[in-house]
Structure formats: C-alpha cells, structure tokens
N, C-alpha and C positions, 0 to 999 in steps of 0.2 A: 819232853827233855833230851837235848841233844848231848850225845855224848861227847867227851874232848877226844876219844880219837876222828869222830865224823867230822868236829869242826877243824881239827889239824888237816884234814884229808884236803890234797890241792889237785886240780882238776883242771885240763885243759880241755875246750871243745872246739875243734877245728871246724868249721861248717855252722853255720846257725841259721840254716834255713828252716824250712818247717819241721823237718826231724829233729835236728839239733838243736835247734831252740827250743823246743819243747823239753828236749831232755836235759838240756843246759837251766832251763827254767826248775824242773824237778829238783835237780841236783842242788839248786841253791836253796831251794824250799827246803831241804832234807839237812841242810846245814856246812853243807861243803864249800871249801873256798874254790869258785869258779873264775877261771880267764877264759876269753873266747876270741875266736880271729876269723872274721870273714872278710872278704873286700870287697862284698857286694851287701852285706846286710847288718845292721848297728846289733850288738850286743843285748839282749834282754834285761830288764831290772835286775841287779845283783849280782850280773856277770861283768866281771872288767875287761872291758875294751882293748886290746892290743892293737898293734901294729905289725905283727906279721906270725906266721907259725912257730918261728922258733923263740919269740918274745912270749907268746901264750905258754910254750911248751916249759919254758925256764922254770925252775924250781918244782915242777908238777910230778906226783905221783902216779899219774894216771892220763896218759893224752887220748882224747878220743877223734880220731878223723873220722868225720860226718859229712862228708862234701859230697863226691862222685866217683865212681871207677875210673873215670878218666884223669881224674886230679890227684889220685892218691897217692902214686909214688912220686909226684913231685909235691906233696902235702909232706908226705913222709921225710923225703930227702931236706927238705927246707926246715922241719921242726925238729931234726936230729941234731941240726946245729944248735939247738938251745936245751935238749935234753939232758939230762944226766943219766950216769950208769944205774941207778937206783929207779929211773924212770919205766913204767910200762907202756907200750905203745897199743891201742886197740884198733884195729881196722872194722869199721861197724857199715862200710858201704858194701853193695850190692855188687860183687866182683866174680870172675870166675875162680875157682880152685886153685888155675893156675897161675893167676895174679897175686892172690894170698899167700900163694906159697913163695913168690917172689919179693912179695915184702917183709914176709919174714927173714929171709935171707939176708934183705938190706939192714933189718933191724938188727939182725943175728950177727951181722959183720961189723955195726959199730956198739955192741957190747950192749944192745937193748933188748929186753924182751918183749915178746910180741904176741900178740892175742887175734885169732880171726873170730871176729862175732857176726853172725846173720840176727837180723831183726825179722823176726817170725809172721808178725803182723803189722797194720798201718800204724805209725805212731801217734798221729792227732789224735785225741781224746786219751791215750795211754800215757805217751811220754815215756820217762825211766821205767813204768811197769810192763813195757811191750817185752812179750815174751821174745828171750835170746835165747841161741845157741850159741858156746863158745867153744873153740879146738885149739889147741897150740900149745908152745910151753909156759904161755902165762896165762893158760885159760882159769887155773884153780884160786890163782891169785888175784884176775879179775872176778870172779865170783866172792871172793871174799872181802873184796874192797865194796863192792857195790850192791851186794843183797844185804849188811844193813841200813842201807839206804832206801831200800824199799824195789830194788831192781828184781827181774823175774828171770835168773839165767841158769841154764841145764848147761852144765860142763860136760863134753864128749870126749872120752878118752882116745886122742890121735892127733896128729901134726896138723898145721896150720893150712887151711884150704878144707877139711872136712865139713866143719858146718855150712862153708860154702856149698858144699856139693849137696848135703843134706837139705839146704833151703832151695836149690836149684830144680834138683830133682821132683820138689813137691812142685816149684812154680811150671815146670812142664805140664802136670797134670792140670792143676789149678787156673793157672793163666791160658791153658789151651782149651779147657772146657769153657771158660769164661768168651775166648775170640768165636768159639764154635757157637755159643749162643748168639752172639753179636752180629756173626754173618748171617745166620739164620733167621734172626729176626729182622733184618736189615731186607734180605729178600721177601720175606713174608711181608713186608711193609710193602714193597714195591710189587708185589702180587695182590695187595689189597685183604690180605687176611692176618696180619699180625696179630688182633686178639686171639685168634683162633689157636696161633703156635704157642703165643706167650702160656695161655693156659695146659698145652699140651706138655713145654717145658717143667712148668711149674707143678705139674702132677706127676711126671715123671723124677724128678729131685725130691718130693716129697713121698713118693712109694719106695726110693733107694733103701736098701738096709745091707746086710754084713753080704747076700749073694750077688748083690747087683754085680760088685767087681769080678769076679768069676764069669759070671754071665756075659759081662761086655767082651772080655779077653777072649773066653772060649769061643764065644759066637764068633769072634771077628776070624780066628784063624780057622773054625770049621766051616766057614761059608766064605771064604776069602773072595774066592771067583765070582761066584754072584755079587758080592758087595763092592767087589772093582767097577762092576759094570753098571751099578745102580748108583755109584758115587761118579761116573763119569758121568752119566746121564743127569745128575744132582748139578754139576760144575756145569755143564753145558746149558742148563735151565739158568741158573744164575748168570753165566754171560748175556742172555738173551733179555735178562731183567735189567741188565747194565750192574751189576753188582759184583766185583772183582771176586772170584770162587776160589781166596786163598786157602782157607781151612779145607773147603770142598775137593781140590785136586790135591791136598796135602794128604786127605783122608783116602783118595783113591790110590796115589801112590804108596802109603804106607800096604795097605790091602792088597795091591799090586805083589808086595816084597815077601807076603804073609803068602800069599797063594804061591809063587816060587819054591819058598821054603817049604811047604807043603808037598810040591810035586818031586823035593830033593830029597826026603826022607825016607 
C-alpha cells in the first residue's frame, strides 16, 4: 500500500534517457507524482511530459538532473526559473567535484538546497535501486525523500563534490583496469594469442585477495626502474602490432615517475 506521504511527493526528472527514464519509471511505480523533461526523449508511461526544465520543476519537492555533465549548468539555470524555495535540486550526473561545487553555489545563490549524487553502478536493471552516494547540504533530505521509495542512498558527511570525488577516485582504478584489459586483449588478438591471454587475465582476477593490492603497489615502487624498461618494450611491441599503446605508455610514464621518487628519497 502506498502511503499518503509518497503519493504527495512531487518529483521532476530532467533527462529521460537510459538512466533517467529507468529512475523515473521506478518513481512512478513507487507512487510518486513525476514530471519529466527531455528535448529528445518522450516521457515513459506514468510520467507527465513537459516542455521545459522550468515547467518540469514547477511545484516539485525534488528535481533530479540526470542529463550530462556538459548540460548540468544550463539545466540548473533553466530549471531554477520554475523551482520554488522549498525544492531540492539533486545533480546525478557524472561530473568533476569542482563542477558539483559550482552547481551547489548556483543553487545556493537562488535559495535552493542542493545535493551532489553519484550513481555507483550502472542504472539499467537497477533503476531507483542503483547504489547512490550523496553529499552536500541537501543530502540527508534527499535520502529521507527517496529511501521510502526503495532507493539505496548512502549519505556522506561533507560538502557537494565529495560524492563525485569518491566515485571518480574509484573510476580511476576500475575504468583504468578495464582499459588495460581491453588494450592487452587487442594486442593479443593482433599477435594471435587472445585466448591464451584471456585465460591469464581471468586467472589473475580470480586469484586476487586482500594482499593483491599491497603486492601491486609495493612491487611497482620497488621494481620501478626495471618495470619502466619493460613497459617501454611493451609499448614498442604494441606499436609494431598497430595497436595504439595508450595504457602501456601511461604505465611506463608512471613507473618512470616512481623510479625518480625512489632516487630522491
């Protein structure tokens, strides 16, 4: 049974693409009254389609900006024209901490509470239940509004930008790991041994445990000189295979920096 509090909750979703559309649909299913705006995508069933950010935000308790980092400032400025002082503006875009702080300043100058929200997993298949980190002055209120609807929100005690920082720090590792795997497999394919390398990568990932991180970090520092030469050779090999050595050269350069730091200590 849907409570009166949920039925009275008015939420605007700006950006109705893959992520925004899924979240908006789940909000409707949870019983909230949802208005949406996207210049390129029609609203999903149950979402009231509007003609602008300001029209969608008008009368809303919560505005979710789920478009893109490049559109976040324009969407906020346009939406503020319809938002009331009681509205909470939540930016769910993947953006730099500096941009999130800037958005918070714009909202604050207009008397609107702001929350920086980072989606910590892919939204398709999870929708509103996608793990979220929230920071900024409106984070506790954001969690209070969406948790009863089934949202998975962790609140960080800190300013806007903190949630974005945590997500992007993780992305440096996780997306970097994925990029290294893609580049290595591309090279192995060109060398005719993709299946062999795929088995090795899968075995290393399967064997990883709590000691793996220390081994990787400490080994890189201890053997930085030798590994710099090794990754230079790897980058040269990828060039011979006509595979752009983007990750290999970045690894070479990082190891070179580590070797210099070791010499300076």
